[in-house]
C-alpha positions as CSV (number, residue, x, y, z in Angstrom):
1,M,-108.3,106.4,245.4
2,E,-108.9,109.7,243.1
3,R,-111.8,110.3,241.0
4,K,-111.9,111.9,237.8
5,Q,-114.5,113.3,235.5
6,K,-114.9,113.5,231.8
7,T,-111.8,115.0,230.4
8,A,-109.3,115.7,233.1
9,K,-105.5,115.3,233.3
10,V,-104.5,111.9,234.9
11,R,-101.2,110.5,236.1
12,K,-99.6,107.3,234.9
13,G,-101.5,104.3,236.2
14,T,-104.6,102.1,236.1
15,Y,-108.2,103.6,236.3
16,L,-111.5,101.9,236.9
17,N,-114.4,103.2,234.7
18,L,-117.3,103.1,237.2
19,A,-119.8,103.5,234.2
20,N,-119.1,100.3,232.5
21,G,-116.6,98.4,234.8
22,E,-113.7,98.7,232.4
23,L,-110.0,99.1,233.4
24,V,-108.2,101.9,231.5
25,E,-104.5,102.0,231.4
26,F,-102.8,105.4,231.1
27,G,-99.1,104.5,230.0
28,K,-97.6,108.1,230.4
29,G,-100.6,109.9,232.1
30,G,-102.4,112.7,230.0
31,T,-105.8,113.5,229.9
32,T,-109.0,110.9,229.8
33,P,-110.9,110.6,226.4
34,P,-114.1,112.5,226.1
35,N,-115.9,109.1,225.5
36,A,-114.7,107.8,228.8
37,G,-118.4,107.8,229.8
38,G,-118.5,108.4,233.6
39,K,-116.2,108.7,236.5
40,L,-112.6,107.3,236.6
41,I,-111.1,105.8,239.9
42,R,-107.2,105.4,240.3
43,F,-106.9,101.6,240.7
44,P,-103.8,100.5,241.7
45,S,-102.1,97.8,239.6
46,L,-101.1,95.7,242.7
47,L,-104.5,95.6,244.2
48,A,-105.8,94.6,240.6
49,V,-103.4,91.5,240.5
50,I,-104.6,90.6,244.0
51,V,-108.5,91.5,243.9
52,V,-109.3,90.4,240.2
53,P,-108.7,86.7,240.4
54,F,-111.2,86.6,243.6
55,I,-113.7,88.5,241.4
56,G,-113.6,85.7,238.8
57,L,-113.7,83.1,241.4
58,A,-116.8,84.7,242.9
59,Y,-118.5,84.9,239.5
60,A,-117.4,81.0,238.9
61,I,-118.9,80.1,242.1
62,W,-122.0,82.2,241.9
63,L,-123.2,81.3,238.3
64,P,-123.9,77.8,239.2
65,L,-125.6,78.4,242.4
66,T,-128.1,80.5,240.5
67,G,-129.0,77.9,238.0
68,I,-129.3,75.3,240.9
69,G,-131.7,78.0,243.0
70,A,-133.6,78.4,239.6
71,I,-134.2,75.0,239.3
72,L,-135.1,74.4,243.0
73,V,-137.8,77.3,242.7
74,Y,-139.3,75.8,239.5
75,I,-139.4,72.4,241.0
76,A,-141.2,74.0,244.5
77,E,-143.6,75.9,242.3
78,R,-144.8,72.8,240.5
79,I,-145.0,70.9,243.8
80,K,-147.2,73.6,244.8
81,V,-149.2,73.5,241.5
82,G,-149.6,70.0,241.7
83,A,-151.0,70.0,245.8
84,E,-153.6,72.7,244.6
85,E,-154.8,70.8,241.7
86,R,-155.1,67.6,244.0
87,A,-156.9,69.7,246.7
88,L,-159.3,71.4,244.2
89,K,-160.3,67.7,242.7
90,K,-161.0,66.4,246.2
91,L,-163.3,69.6,246.8
92,A,-165.0,69.0,243.6
93,R,-165.8,65.5,244.4
94,V,-167.6,66.6,247.6
95,E,-171.3,66.9,247.4
96,A,-173.0,69.9,248.6
97,P,-175.3,69.5,251.3
98,K,-179.3,69.1,250.5
């Protein structure tokens, strides 16, 4: 994979912009636009056809798992706070020695 910076001559093909993750297509080659905003890596189209669905699948699996994880962390925190409150109430009922 070739890396191209700012305005450079490129061959025909698909390039991955590392700054924003955008795929940029150069149909006849030419030069990169000055507002490309980062490094471009030549990304074979066949590889994109194979890899991109798996990236989408990973996102579709990861997103619900993060939501479930956040809910479990919230529940664990509430249980911890409740146990601490009960322990403090028990300690408050104990009389100090005279």
